[in-house]
C-alpha positions in Angstrom: 137.8 93.3 115.8 139.5 96.7 116.1 140.3 98.3 119.4 140.1 101.9 120.2 141.9 103.8 122.9 139.8 105.4 125.6 141.7 107.5 128.1 145.4 106.8 128.4 146.1 103.2 128.5 142.6 101.8 128.6 141.6 99.6 125.6 138.0 98.6 124.8 136.8 96.8 121.7 134.6 99.0 119.4 130.9 98.0 119.7 128.3 98.3 117.0 125.1 100.3 117.5 122.8 97.3 118.1 125.0 95.9 120.8 125.0 99.2 122.8 121.3 100.0 122.3 119.9 96.5 122.5 117.2 97.3 120.0 118.3 95.4 116.9 115.4 95.4 114.4 112.9 97.0 116.8 112.3 99.8 114.3 110.9 97.3 111.7 108.8 95.7 114.3 107.2 99.1 115.1 106.7 99.8 111.4 104.9 96.5 110.7 102.9 96.8 113.9 101.8 100.3 112.8 100.9 98.9 109.4 98.8 96.1 111.0 97.0 98.6 113.3 96.2 100.9 110.5 94.7 98.0 108.5 92.7 97.0 111.5 91.5 100.6 111.9 90.4 100.8 108.3 88.5 97.5 108.1 85.1 99.0 108.9 85.6 101.5 106.1 86.0 98.7 103.5 82.5 97.4 103.9 81.2 99.1 100.7 83.7 97.0 98.7 82.2 93.8 100.1 78.6 94.9 100.0 78.9 95.7 96.2 79.7 92.0 95.5 77.0 90.8 97.8 74.3 92.8 96.0 75.3 91.6 92.5 73.0 89.0 91.0 74.0 85.3 91.2 74.4 85.2 87.4 77.1 87.9 87.7 78.9 86.1 90.4 77.4 88.0 93.4 75.3 86.8 96.3 72.0 88.1 95.1 71.2 90.0 98.4 69.2 93.2 98.8 71.1 96.2 100.0 69.4 95.9 103.4 70.5 92.2 103.7 74.0 93.1 102.6 74.3 95.9 105.2 73.5 93.6 108.2 77.1 92.6 108.9 78.1 96.3 108.8 75.3 97.3 111.1 76.2 94.5 113.5 79.9 95.6 113.4 79.1 99.2 114.2 76.7 98.2 117.0 79.3 95.8 118.6 82.0 98.5 118.2 79.9 101.0 120.1 78.9 98.5 122.8 82.5 97.5 123.4 83.9 100.9 124.0 83.4 101.0 127.8 84.7 97.5 128.4 87.5 98.2 126.0 88.6 101.2 127.9 88.7 99.3 131.2 90.6 96.5 129.6 93.1 98.9 128.2 93.5 100.6 131.6 94.3 97.2 133.1 96.5 95.8 130.4 97.9 98.8 128.7 97.4 100.1 125.1 100.0 97.8 123.5 98.3 94.6 124.7 94.8 96.0 123.9 95.8 97.0 120.4 97.4 93.6 119.8 94.3 91.8 121.0 92.2 94.0 118.7 94.4 93.5 115.7 94.3 89.7 116.2 90.6 89.7 116.7 90.0 91.8 113.6 92.3 89.6 111.5 90.7 86.4 112.7 87.3 87.9 112.0 88.3 88.7 108.4 89.5 85.1 108.0 86.2 83.8 109.3 84.4 86.1 106.9 86.2 84.6 104.0 84.3 81.3 104.6 81.0 83.0 103.7 79.4 82.7 100.3 76.0 82.9 98.5 73.4 81.3 100.8 75.8 81.2 103.8 76.0 84.6 105.4 76.7 83.3 109.0 80.5 83.5 108.7 80.4 87.1 107.6 77.9 88.0 110.4 80.2 86.4 113.0 83.5 87.3 111.4 82.9 90.8 110.3 80.0 91.7 112.4 81.0 90.4 115.8 84.8 89.7 115.6 86.0 92.6 113.4 83.5 94.9 115.1 84.9 93.8 118.5 88.4 94.0 117.3 88.3 97.6 116.1 87.7 99.2 119.5 91.1 98.6 121.2 93.0 99.8 118.1 91.1 103.1 118.2 91.2 103.4 121.9 95.0 102.7 122.0 95.6 105.3 119.3 93.7 107.8 121.4 95.3 106.8 124.7 98.8 107.1 123.5 98.2 110.7 122.5 96.5 111.4 125.8 99.0 109.7 128.2 100.4 112.0 130.8 102.7 111.1 133.6 100.8 110.2 136.7 101.7 112.0 139.9 103.0 110.0 142.8 100.8 109.6 145.9 102.7 112.3 147.7 102.3 115.0 145.1 98.6 114.6 144.3 96.5 117.7 144.9 93.9 117.3 147.5 90.3 118.2 146.7 88.8 121.2 148.2 85.5 120.9 150.1 
C-alpha cells in the first residue's frame, strides 16, 4: 500500500473511495431496486397481454373465456388498488416510503407467482394472485413514488406556525 504525505511529517495510507464513503455497491442496489419498482408499477398495464391468451379458444391453446370473464382479475385488481390507497398512505407514513415500496414489490411479485399456477378451468390463482395480491401490491409503489417527490423537511416543534383564530 502506498503512503502519501499530508502536512509536514504526517503519513497516512491512501484509501480507496469505497473505504471512505462506506457505500460500496450501493449504486447497483438502487438501480436494481428502481428496476423492480418500475416492474411492479407496470404490472397492471400488462393485463391485456394475459387477457388475450385467456380469450383464445381451447383448441388454440387458450382458456376459452369470454372477454368479461377474462377481465374479472383486472377489475378485482383495480378495485383492490383503489380500496388500499388510504390504508397504504397511513402505512407509509408509519414505516416510510422505502419499507412500503419494498412490501408492495414483494406482494406484487408473489401475486404474479401465484397467478402462474392458473390455467384453463382454474381461474382462482389468477384472481387471488393478480386480482388481490398484485392489486394490493401496486399501491405502496405508486404512493412511495409520489411521496418521495413531495417530501419536505418538517419543522421542529418550536418553529411551527400557530393557527390564527
